[in-house]
PDB file of N, H, CA, C and O in Angstrom:
ATOM      1  N   MET A   1       0.827  -1.191   0.000  1.00  0.00           N
ATOM      2  CA  MET A   1       0.000   0.000   0.000  1.00  0.00           C
ATOM      3  C   MET A   1       0.868   1.250   0.000  1.00  0.00           C
ATOM      4  O   MET A   1       0.587   2.198  -0.734  1.00  0.00           O
ATOM      5  N   LEU A   2       1.908   1.263   0.806  1.00  0.00           N
ATOM      6  H   LEU A   2       2.136   0.493   1.402  1.00  0.00           H
ATOM      7  CA  LEU A   2       2.791   2.423   0.893  1.00  0.00           C
ATOM      8  C   LEU A   2       3.519   2.663  -0.428  1.00  0.00           C
ATOM      9  O   LEU A   2       3.692   3.809  -0.841  1.00  0.00           O
ATOM     10  N   THR A   3       3.944   1.594  -1.088  1.00  0.00           N
ATOM     11  H   THR A   3       3.804   0.662  -0.753  1.00  0.00           H
ATOM     12  CA  THR A   3       4.640   1.764  -2.366  1.00  0.00           C
ATOM     13  C   THR A   3       3.691   2.316  -3.434  1.00  0.00           C
ATOM     14  O   THR A   3       4.122   3.084  -4.294  1.00  0.00           O
ATOM     15  N   THR A   4       2.439   1.949  -3.398  1.00  0.00           N
ATOM     16  H   THR A   4       2.088   1.325  -2.700  1.00  0.00           H
ATOM     17  CA  THR A   4       1.460   2.469  -4.355  1.00  0.00           C
ATOM     18  C   THR A   4       1.283   3.975  -4.167  1.00  0.00           C
ATOM     19  O   THR A   4       1.236   4.722  -5.144  1.00  0.00           O
ATOM     20  N   VAL A   5       1.188   4.412  -2.936  1.00  0.00           N
ATOM     21  H   VAL A   5       1.226   3.804  -2.142  1.00  0.00           H
ATOM     22  CA  VAL A   5       1.044   5.843  -2.649  1.00  0.00           C
ATOM     23  C   VAL A   5       2.299   6.597  -3.079  1.00  0.00           C
ATOM     24  O   VAL A   5       2.209   7.692  -3.633  1.00  0.00           O
ATOM     25  N   GLN A   6       3.467   6.012  -2.825  1.00  0.00           N
ATOM     26  H   GLN A   6       3.540   5.122  -2.375  1.00  0.00           H
ATOM     27  CA  GLN A   6       4.711   6.664  -3.226  1.00  0.00           C
ATOM     28  C   GLN A   6       4.801   6.785  -4.742  1.00  0.00           C
ATOM     29  O   GLN A   6       5.260   7.808  -5.251  1.00  0.00           O
ATOM     30  N   LYS A   7       4.371   5.759  -5.473  1.00  0.00           N
ATOM     31  H   LYS A   7       3.999   4.927  -5.060  1.00  0.00           H
ATOM     32  CA  LYS A   7       4.377   5.817  -6.934  1.00  0.00           C
ATOM     33  C   LYS A   7       3.439   6.917  -7.427  1.00  0.00           C
ATOM     34  O   LYS A   7       3.773   7.642  -8.364  1.00  0.00           O
ATOM     35  N   MET A   8       2.275   7.045  -6.805  1.00  0.00           N
ATOM     36  H   MET A   8       2.003   6.456  -6.043  1.00  0.00           H
ATOM     37  CA  MET A   8       1.316   8.066  -7.215  1.00  0.00           C
ATOM     38  C   MET A   8       1.862   9.464  -6.954  1.00  0.00           C
ATOM     39  O   MET A   8       1.628  10.371  -7.753  1.00  0.00           O
ATOM     40  N   LEU A   9       2.578   9.656  -5.861  1.00  0.00           N
ATOM     41  H   LEU A   9       2.768   8.920  -5.212  1.00  0.00           H
ATOM     42  CA  LEU A   9       3.134  10.965  -5.545  1.00  0.00           C
ATOM     43  C   LEU A   9       4.266  11.351  -6.491  1.00  0.00           C
ATOM     44  O   LEU A   9       4.479  12.536  -6.750  1.00  0.00           O
ATOM     45  N   LYS A  10       4.996  10.359  -7.011  1.00  0.00           N
ATOM     46  H   LYS A  10       4.823   9.396  -6.801  1.00  0.00           H
ATOM     47  CA  LYS A  10       6.107  10.621  -7.928  1.00  0.00           C
ATOM     48  C   LYS A  10       5.642  10.764  -9.374  1.00  0.00           C
ATOM     49  O   LYS A  10       6.379  11.296 -10.205  1.00  0.00           O
ATOM     50  N   ASP A  11       4.448  10.305  -9.687  1.00  0.00           N
ATOM     51  H   ASP A  11       3.850   9.873  -9.012  1.00  0.00           H
ATOM     52  CA  ASP A  11       3.936  10.342 -11.060  1.00  0.00           C
ATOM     53  C   ASP A  11       3.577  11.771 -11.443  1.00  0.00           C
ATOM     54  O   ASP A  11       2.731  12.395 -10.803  1.00  0.00           O
ATOM     55  N   GLU A  12       4.222  12.291 -12.489  1.00  0.00           N
ATOM     56  H   GLU A  12       4.910  11.784 -13.008  1.00  0.00           H
ATOM     57  CA  GLU A  12       3.982  13.652 -12.945  1.00  0.00           C
ATOM     58  C   GLU A  12       3.425  13.694 -14.366  1.00  0.00           C
ATOM     59  O   GLU A  12       3.486  14.743 -15.007  1.00  0.00           O
ATOM     60  N   SER A  13       2.896  12.611 -14.868  1.00  0.00           N
ATOM     61  H   SER A  13       2.847  11.758 -14.348  1.00  0.00           H
ATOM     62  CA  SER A  13       2.440  12.562 -16.253  1.00  0.00           C
ATOM     63  C   SER A  13       1.257  13.489 -16.517  1.00  0.00           C
ATOM     64  O   SER A  13       1.141  14.028 -17.618  1.00  0.00           O
ATOM     65  N   GLY A  14       0.394  13.684 -15.557  1.00  0.00           N
ATOM     66  H   GLY A  14       0.489  13.247 -14.662  1.00  0.00           H
ATOM     67  CA  GLY A  14      -0.743  14.582 -15.752  1.00  0.00           C
ATOM     68  C   GLY A  14      -0.390  16.047 -15.598  1.00  0.00           C
ATOM     69  O   GLY A  14      -1.121  16.913 -16.078  1.00  0.00           O
ATOM     70  N   ALA A  15       0.719  16.337 -14.936  1.00  0.00           N
ATOM     71  H   ALA A  15       1.313  15.633 -14.546  1.00  0.00           H
ATOM     72  CA  ALA A  15       1.111  17.731 -14.704  1.00  0.00           C
ATOM     73  C   ALA A  15       1.418  18.444 -16.010  1.00  0.00           C
ATOM     74  O   ALA A  15       1.082  19.618 -16.163  1.00  0.00           O
ATOM     75  N   THR A  16       2.045  17.761 -16.945  1.00  0.00           N
ATOM     76  H   THR A  16       2.318  16.807 -16.820  1.00  0.00           H
ATOM     77  CA  THR A  16       2.382  18.377 -18.230  1.00  0.00           C
ATOM     78  C   THR A  16       1.125  18.748 -18.998  1.00  0.00           C
ATOM     79  O   THR A  16       1.056  19.828 -19.586  1.00  0.00           O
ATOM     80  N   ALA A  17       0.145  17.883 -19.003  1.00  0.00           N
ATOM     81  H   ALA A  17       0.201  17.006 -18.525  1.00  0.00           H
ATOM     82  CA  ALA A  17      -1.103  18.165 -19.702  1.00  0.00           C
ATOM     83  C   ALA A  17      -1.812  19.369 -19.080  1.00  0.00           C
ATOM     84  O   ALA A  17      -2.366  20.206 -19.794  1.00  0.00           O
ATOM     85  N   ILE A  18      -1.792  19.451 -17.780  1.00  0.00           N
ATOM     86  H   ILE A  18      -1.342  18.771 -17.201  1.00  0.00           H
ATOM     87  CA  ILE A  18      -2.416  20.592 -17.097  1.00  0.00           C
ATOM     88  C   ILE A  18      -1.671  21.878 -17.439  1.00  0.00           C
ATOM     89  O   ILE A  18      -2.298  22.913 -17.663  1.00  0.00           O
ATOM     90  N   GLU A  19      -0.356  21.826 -17.480  1.00  0.00           N
ATOM     91  H   GLU A  19       0.154  20.985 -17.298  1.00  0.00           H
ATOM     92  CA  GLU A  19       0.431  23.014 -17.823  1.00  0.00           C
ATOM     93  C   GLU A  19       0.127  23.476 -19.236  1.00  0.00           C
ATOM     94  O   GLU A  19      -0.039  24.673 -19.471  1.00  0.00           O
ATOM     95  N   TYR A  20       0.051  22.545 -20.184  1.00  0.00           N
ATOM     96  H   TYR A  20       0.185  21.573 -19.993  1.00  0.00           H
ATOM     97  CA  TYR A  20      -0.283  22.911 -21.561  1.00  0.00           C
ATOM     98  C   TYR A  20      -1.692  23.496 -21.638  1.00  0.00           C
ATOM     99  O   TYR A  20      -1.934  24.435 -22.397  1.00  0.00           O
ATOM    100  N   GLY A  21      -2.602  22.956 -20.869  1.00  0.00           N
ATOM    101  H   GLY A  21      -2.405  22.194 -20.253  1.00  0.00           H
ATOM    102  CA  GLY A  21      -3.958  23.484 -20.836  1.00  0.00           C
ATOM    103  C   GLY A  21      -4.000  24.902 -20.292  1.00  0.00           C
ATOM    104  O   GLY A  21      -4.725  25.747 -20.819  1.00  0.00           O
ATOM    105  N   LEU A  22      -3.239  25.170 -19.254  1.00  0.00           N
ATOM    106  H   LEU A  22      -2.650  24.483 -18.826  1.00  0.00           H
ATOM    107  CA  LEU A  22      -3.169  26.519 -18.692  1.00  0.00           C
ATOM    108  C   LEU A  22      -2.541  27.501 -19.673  1.00  0.00           C
ATOM    109  O   LEU A  22      -3.005  28.634 -19.796  1.00  0.00           O
ATOM    110  N   ILE A  23      -1.501  27.079 -20.365  1.00  0.00           N
ATOM    111  H   ILE A  23      -1.124  26.158 -20.265  1.00  0.00           H
ATOM    112  CA  ILE A  23      -0.861  27.939 -21.364  1.00  0.00           C
ATOM    113  C   ILE A  23      -1.841  28.262 -22.483  1.00  0.00           C
ATOM    114  O   ILE A  23      -1.934  29.413 -22.910  1.00  0.00           O
ATOM    115  N   ALA A  24      -2.571  27.264 -22.961  1.00  0.00           N
ATOM    116  H   ALA A  24      -2.495  26.329 -22.614  1.00  0.00           H
ATOM    117  CA  ALA A  24      -3.557  27.489 -24.021  1.00  0.00           C
ATOM    118  C   ALA A  24      -4.657  28.434 -23.557  1.00  0.00           C
ATOM    119  O   ALA A  24      -5.105  29.287 -24.322  1.00  0.00           O
ATOM    120  N   ALA A  25      -5.091  28.290 -22.318  1.00  0.00           N
ATOM    121  H   ALA A  25      -4.727  27.596 -21.697  1.00  0.00           H
ATOM    122  CA  ALA A  25      -6.129  29.174 -21.784  1.00  0.00           C
ATOM    123  C   ALA A  25      -5.621  30.607 -21.689  1.00  0.00           C
ATOM    124  O   ALA A  25      -6.357  31.540 -22.010  1.00  0.00           O
ATOM    125  N   LEU A  26      -4.383  30.801 -21.258  1.00  0.00           N
ATOM    126  H   LEU A  26      -3.784  30.043 -20.997  1.00  0.00           H
ATOM    127  CA  LEU A  26      -3.815  32.149 -21.172  1.00  0.00           C
ATOM    128  C   LEU A  26      -3.665  32.786 -22.543  1.00  0.00           C
ATOM    129  O   LEU A  26      -3.937  33.975 -22.709  1.00  0.00           O
ATOM    130  N   ILE A  27      -3.235  32.007 -23.524  1.00  0.00           N
ATOM    131  H   ILE A  27      -3.014  31.041 -23.389  1.00  0.00           H
ATOM    132  CA  ILE A  27      -3.120  32.528 -24.886  1.00  0.00           C
ATOM    133  C   ILE A  27      -4.497  32.911 -25.423  1.00  0.00           C
ATOM    134  O   ILE A  27      -4.652  33.954 -26.058  1.00  0.00           O
ATOM    135  N   GLY A  28      -5.488  32.069 -25.168  1.00  0.00           N
ATOM    136  H   GLY A  28      -5.362  31.222 -24.652  1.00  0.00           H
ATOM    137  CA  GLY A  28      -6.847  32.374 -25.604  1.00  0.00           C
ATOM    138  C   GLY A  28      -7.384  33.637 -24.953  1.00  0.00           C
ATOM    139  O   GLY A  28      -8.013  34.460 -25.619  1.00  0.00           O
ATOM    140  N   ALA A  29      -7.142  33.797 -23.670  1.00  0.00           N
ATOM    141  H   ALA A  29      -6.631  33.128 -23.130  1.00  0.00           H
ATOM    142  CA  ALA A  29      -7.603  35.000 -22.972  1.00  0.00           C
ATOM    143  C   ALA A  29      -6.902  36.244 -23.520  1.00  0.00           C
ATOM    144  O   ALA A  29      -7.529  37.294 -23.663  1.00  0.00           O
ATOM    145  N   ALA A  30      -5.628  36.136 -23.822  1.00  0.00           N
ATOM    146  H   ALA A  30      -5.118  35.284 -23.706  1.00  0.00           H
ATOM    147  CA  ALA A  30      -4.893  37.272 -24.390  1.00  0.00           C
ATOM    148  C   ALA A  30      -5.437  37.637 -25.767  1.00  0.00           C
ATOM    149  O   ALA A  30      -5.583  38.817 -26.084  1.00  0.00           O
ATOM    150  N   LEU A  31      -5.735  36.638 -26.580  1.00  0.00           N
ATOM    151  H   LEU A  31      -5.617  35.679 -26.323  1.00  0.00           H
ATOM    152  CA  LEU A  31      -6.300  36.903 -27.909  1.00  0.00           C
ATOM    153  C   LEU A  31      -7.667  37.557 -27.810  1.00  0.00           C
ATOM    154  O   LEU A  31      -7.964  38.504 -28.538  1.00  0.00           O
ATOM    155  N   ILE A  32      -8.489  37.056 -26.920  1.00  0.00           N
ATOM    156  H   ILE A  32      -8.247  36.286 -26.329  1.00  0.00           H
ATOM    157  CA  ILE A  32      -9.824  37.645 -26.748  1.00  0.00           C
ATOM    158  C   ILE A  32      -9.706  39.094 -26.285  1.00  0.00           C
ATOM    159  O   ILE A  32     -10.421  39.964 -26.782  1.00  0.00           O
ATOM    160  N   GLY A  33      -8.824  39.353 -25.351  1.00  0.00           N
ATOM    161  H   GLY A  33      -8.244  38.646 -24.947  1.00  0.00           H
ATOM    162  CA  GLY A  33      -8.618  40.721 -24.876  1.00  0.00           C
ATOM    163  C   GLY A  33      -8.115  41.641 -25.973  1.00  0.00           C
ATOM    164  O   GLY A  33      -8.591  42.767 -26.113  1.00  0.00           O
ATOM    165  N   ALA A  34      -7.158  41.167 -26.748  1.00  0.00           N
ATOM    166  H   ALA A  34      -6.771  40.252 -26.635  1.00  0.00           H
ATOM    167  CA  ALA A  34      -6.606  41.991 -27.828  1.00  0.00           C
ATOM    168  C   ALA A  34      -7.655  42.255 -28.903  1.00  0.00           C
ATOM    169  O   ALA A  34      -7.781  43.384 -29.378  1.00  0.00           O
ATOM    170  N   LEU A  35      -8.401  41.241 -29.287  1.00  0.00           N
ATOM    171  H   LEU A  35      -8.299  40.324 -28.901  1.00  0.00           H
ATOM    172  CA  LEU A  35      -9.420  41.429 -30.321  1.00  0.00           C
ATOM    173  C   LEU A  35     -10.566  42.300 -29.833  1.00  0.00           C
ATOM    174  O   LEU A  35     -11.142  43.056 -30.616  1.00  0.00           O
ATOM    175  N   SER A  36     -10.902  42.208 -28.563  1.00  0.00           N
ATOM    176  H   SER A  36     -10.434  41.594 -27.928  1.00  0.00           H
ATOM    177  CA  SER A  36     -11.945  43.079 -28.014  1.00  0.00           C
ATOM    178  C   SER A  36     -11.501  44.530 -28.039  1.00  0.00           C
ATOM    179  O   SER A  36     -12.293  45.425 -28.336  1.00  0.00           O
ATOM    180  N   THR A  37     -10.243  44.757 -27.730  1.00  0.00           N
ATOM    181  H   THR A  37      -9.601  44.030 -27.489  1.00  0.00           H
ATOM    182  CA  THR A  37      -9.702  46.111 -27.728  1.00  0.00           C
ATOM    183  C   THR A  37      -9.640  46.690 -29.141  1.00  0.00           C
ATOM    184  O   THR A  37      -9.914  47.873 -29.345  1.00  0.00           O
ATOM    185  N   LEU A  38      -9.285  45.864 -30.099  1.00  0.00           N
ATOM    186  H   LEU A  38      -9.062  44.903 -29.933  1.00  0.00           H
ATOM    187  CA  LEU A  38      -9.094  46.326 -31.469  1.00  0.00           C
ATOM    188  C   LEU A  38     -10.325  46.164 -32.356  1.00  0.00           C
ATOM    189  O   LEU A  38     -10.263  46.474 -33.545  1.00  0.00           O
ATOM    190  N   SER A  39     -11.434  45.690 -31.811  1.00  0.00           N
ATOM    191  H   SER A  39     -11.485  45.438 -30.844  1.00  0.00           H
ATOM    192  CA  SER A  39     -12.585  45.344 -32.650  1.00  0.00           C
ATOM    193  C   SER A  39     -13.115  46.537 -33.443  1.00  0.00           C
ATOM    194  O   SER A  39     -13.473  46.381 -34.610  1.00  0.00           O
ATOM    195  N   GLY A  40     -13.172  47.712 -32.844  1.00  0.00           N
ATOM    196  H   GLY A  40     -12.881  47.839 -31.896  1.00  0.00           H
ATOM    197  CA  GLY A  40     -13.666  48.884 -33.559  1.00  0.00           C
ATOM    198  C   GLY A  40     -12.755  49.270 -34.712  1.00  0.00           C
ATOM    199  O   GLY A  40     -13.225  49.606 -35.798  1.00  0.00           O
ATOM    200  N   GLU A  41     -11.454  49.221 -34.473  1.00  0.00           N
ATOM    201  H   GLU A  41     -11.072  48.947 -33.591  1.00  0.00           H
ATOM    202  CA  GLU A  41     -10.496  49.568 -35.520  1.00  0.00           C
ATOM    203  C   GLU A  41     -10.502  48.541 -36.640  1.00  0.00           C
ATOM    204  O   GLU A  41     -10.383  48.898 -37.812  1.00  0.00           O
ATOM    205  N   ILE A  42     -10.639  47.272 -36.289  1.00  0.00           N
ATOM    206  H   ILE A  42     -10.736  46.982 -35.336  1.00  0.00           H
ATOM    207  CA  ILE A  42     -10.692  46.217 -37.301  1.00  0.00           C
ATOM    208  C   ILE A  42     -11.962  46.362 -38.137  1.00  0.00           C
ATOM    209  O   ILE A  42     -11.926  46.205 -39.357  1.00  0.00           O
ATOM    210  N   SER A  43     -13.066  46.656 -37.490  1.00  0.00           N
ATOM    211  H   SER A  43     -13.095  46.784 -36.499  1.00  0.00           H
ATOM    212  CA  SER A  43     -14.331  46.842 -38.197  1.00  0.00           C
ATOM    213  C   SER A  43     -14.239  48.015 -39.169  1.00  0.00           C
ATOM    214  O   SER A  43     -14.702  47.920 -40.305  1.00  0.00           O
ATOM    215  N   THR A  44     -13.649  49.107 -38.728  1.00  0.00           N
ATOM    216  H   THR A  44     -13.273  49.184 -37.804  1.00  0.00           H
ATOM    217  CA  THR A  44     -13.473  50.269 -39.595  1.00  0.00           C
ATOM    218  C   THR A  44     -12.572  49.939 -40.776  1.00  0.00           C
ATOM    219  O   THR A  44     -12.857  50.336 -41.906  1.00  0.00           O
ATOM    220  N   LEU A  45     -11.490  49.217 -40.523  1.00  0.00           N
ATOM    221  H   LEU A  45     -11.258  48.894 -39.605  1.00  0.00           H
ATOM    222  CA  LEU A  45     -10.563  48.843 -41.581  1.00  0.00           C
ATOM    223  C   LEU A  45     -11.260  48.003 -42.640  1.00  0.00           C
ATOM    224  O   LEU A  45     -11.137  48.283 -43.832  1.00  0.00           O
ATOM    225  N   PHE A  46     -11.997  46.967 -42.215  1.00  0.00           N
ATOM    226  H   PHE A  46     -12.097  46.739 -41.246  1.00  0.00           H
ATOM    227  CA  PHE A  46     -12.684  46.125 -43.182  1.00  0.00           C
ATOM    228  C   PHE A  46     -13.800  46.887 -43.888  1.00  0.00           C
ATOM    229  O   PHE A  46     -14.089  46.625 -45.056  1.00  0.00           O
ATOM    230  N   GLY A  47     -14.424  47.820 -43.193  1.00  0.00           N
ATOM    231  H   GLY A  47     -14.189  48.033 -42.245  1.00  0.00           H
ATOM    232  CA  GLY A  47     -15.435  48.658 -43.837  1.00  0.00           C
ATOM    233  C   GLY A  47     -14.824  49.516 -44.930  1.00  0.00           C
ATOM    234  O   GLY A  47     -15.388  49.642 -46.017  1.00  0.00           O
ATOM    235  N   ASP A  48     -13.664  50.111 -44.641  1.00  0.00           N
ATOM    236  H   ASP A  48     -13.206  50.009 -43.758  1.00  0.00           H
ATOM    237  CA  ASP A  48     -12.970  50.916 -45.644  1.00  0.00           C
ATOM    238  C   ASP A  48     -12.547  50.076 -46.848  1.00  0.00           C
ATOM    239  O   ASP A  48     -12.657  50.514 -47.993  1.00  0.00           O
ATOM    240  N   ILE A  49     -12.065  48.869 -46.575  1.00  0.00           N
ATOM    241  H   ILE A  49     -11.975  48.513 -45.644  1.00  0.00           H
ATOM    242  CA  ILE A  49     -11.665  47.980 -47.664  1.00  0.00           C
ATOM    243  C   ILE A  49     -12.876  47.604 -48.511  1.00  0.00           C
ATOM    244  O   ILE A  49     -12.804  47.606 -49.740  1.00  0.00           O
ATOM    245  N   GLY A  50     -13.990  47.280 -47.855  1.00  0.00           N
ATOM    246  H   GLY A  50     -14.049  47.278 -46.857  1.00  0.00           H
ATOM    247  CA  GLY A  50     -15.207  46.944 -48.590  1.00  0.00           C
ATOM    248  C   GLY A  50     -15.710  48.101 -49.427  1.00  0.00           C
ATOM    249  O   GLY A  50     -16.153  47.907 -50.559  1.00  0.00           O
ATOM    250  N   ASP A  51     -15.647  49.310 -48.874  1.00  0.00           N
ATOM    251  H   ASP A  51     -15.287  49.467 -47.955  1.00  0.00           H
ATOM    252  CA  ASP A  51     -16.061  50.492 -49.634  1.00  0.00           C
ATOM    253  C   ASP A  51     -15.165  50.712 -50.852  1.00  0.00           C
ATOM    254  O   ASP A  51     -15.642  51.037 -51.939  1.00  0.00           O
ATOM    255  N   ALA A  52     -13.846  50.526 -50.649  1.00  0.00           N
ATOM    256  H   ALA A  52     -13.459  50.262 -49.766  1.00  0.00           H
ATOM    257  CA  ALA A  52     -12.904  50.713 -51.748  1.00  0.00           C
ATOM    258  C   ALA A  52     -13.130  49.694 -52.853  1.00  0.00           C
ATOM    259  O   ALA A  52     -13.037  50.027 -54.035  1.00  0.00           O
ATOM    260  N   ILE A  53     -13.422  48.467 -52.482  1.00  0.00           N
ATOM    261  H   ILE A  53     -13.497  48.197 -51.522  1.00  0.00           H
ATOM    262  CA  ILE A  53     -13.676  47.436 -53.475  1.00  0.00           C
ATOM    263  C   ILE A  53     -14.971  47.738 -54.222  1.00  0.00           C
ATOM    264  O   ILE A  53     -15.039  47.601 -55.443  1.00  0.00           O
ATOM    265  N   ARG A  54     -15.990  48.148 -53.485  1.00  0.00           N
ATOM    266  H   ARG A  54     -15.935  48.260 -52.492  1.00  0.00           H
ATOM    267  CA  ARG A  54     -17.274  48.467 -54.108  1.00  0.00           C
ATOM    268  C   ARG A  54     -17.151  49.662 -55.056  1.00  0.00           C
ATOM    269  O   ARG A  54     -17.727  49.657 -56.144  1.00  0.00           O
ATOM    270  N   ASP A  55     -16.406  50.674 -54.645  1.00  0.00           N
ATOM    271  H   ASP A  55     -15.938  50.678 -53.761  1.00  0.00           H
ATOM    272  CA  ASP A  55     -16.271  51.889 -55.440  1.00  0.00           C
ATOM    273  C   ASP A  55     -15.188  51.781 -56.507  1.00  0.00           C
ATOM    274  O   ASP A  55     -15.137  52.612 -57.414  1.00  0.00           O
ATOM    275  N   GLY A  56     -14.324  50.777 -56.416  1.00  0.00           N
ATOM    276  H   GLY A  56     -14.365  50.102 -55.680  1.00  0.00           H
ATOM    277  CA  GLY A  56     -13.254  50.608 -57.394  1.00  0.00           C
ATOM    278  C   GLY A  56     -12.099  51.570 -57.181  1.00  0.00           C
ATOM    279  O   GLY A  56     -11.300  51.790 -58.092  1.00  0.00           O
ATOM    280  N   ALA A  57     -12.000  52.146 -55.993  1.00  0.00           N
ATOM    281  H   ALA A  57     -12.649  51.967 -55.253  1.00  0.00           H
ATOM    282  CA  ALA A  57     -10.918  53.087 -55.685  1.00  0.00           C
ATOM    283  C   ALA A  57      -9.958  52.454 -54.701  1.00  0.00           C
ATOM    284  O   ALA A  57     -10.350  51.568 -53.941  1.00  0.00           O
ATOM    285  N   PRO A  58      -8.693  52.896 -54.698  1.00  0.00           N
ATOM    286  CA  PRO A  58      -7.743  52.372 -53.700  1.00  0.00           C
ATOM    287  C   PRO A  58      -8.118  52.818 -52.296  1.00  0.00           C
ATOM    288  O   PRO A  58      -8.631  53.920 -52.104  1.00  0.00           O
ATOM    289  N   ALA A  59      -7.860  51.958 -51.316  1.00  0.00           N
ATOM    290  H   ALA A  59      -7.443  51.063 -51.472  1.00  0.00           H
ATOM    291  CA  ALA A  59      -8.176  52.264 -49.922  1.00  0.00           C
ATOM    292  C   ALA A  59      -7.139  53.208 -49.355  1.00  0.00           C
ATOM    293  O   ALA A  59      -5.957  53.103 -49.684  1.00  0.00           O
ATOM    294  N   ASP A  60      -7.567  54.137 -48.502  1.00  0.00           N
ATOM    295  H   ASP A  60      -8.527  54.223 -48.235  1.00  0.00           H
ATOM    296  CA  ASP A  60      -6.631  55.028 -47.812  1.00  0.00           C
ATOM    297  C   ASP A  60      -6.044  54.297 -46.617  1.00  0.00           C
ATOM    298  O   ASP A  60      -6.743  53.539 -45.945  1.00  0.00           O
ATOM    299  N   GLY A  61      -4.762  54.522 -46.349  1.00  0.00           N
ATOM    300  H   GLY A  61      -4.194  55.138 -46.896  1.00  0.00           H
ATOM    301  CA  GLY A  61      -4.186  53.963 -45.135  1.00  0.00           C
ATOM    302  C   GLY A  61      -3.244  52.906 -45.449  1.00  0.00           C
ATOM    303  O   GLY A  61      -2.656  52.314 -44.544  1.00  0.00           O
TER     304      GLY A  61
END
């Protein structure tokens, strides 16, 4: 019984998966924050591009 508990305490195979999951969650949160901050500017940019394509004129910027 004691050796089984010692083996479980030394086993770190799940720790790596948890670390990768935390890293992915942090990257996702950073992307969401950045896109939320830039959403108005991105919308304006794509609107300008769409207008330029519709009008046949080069886009400013």
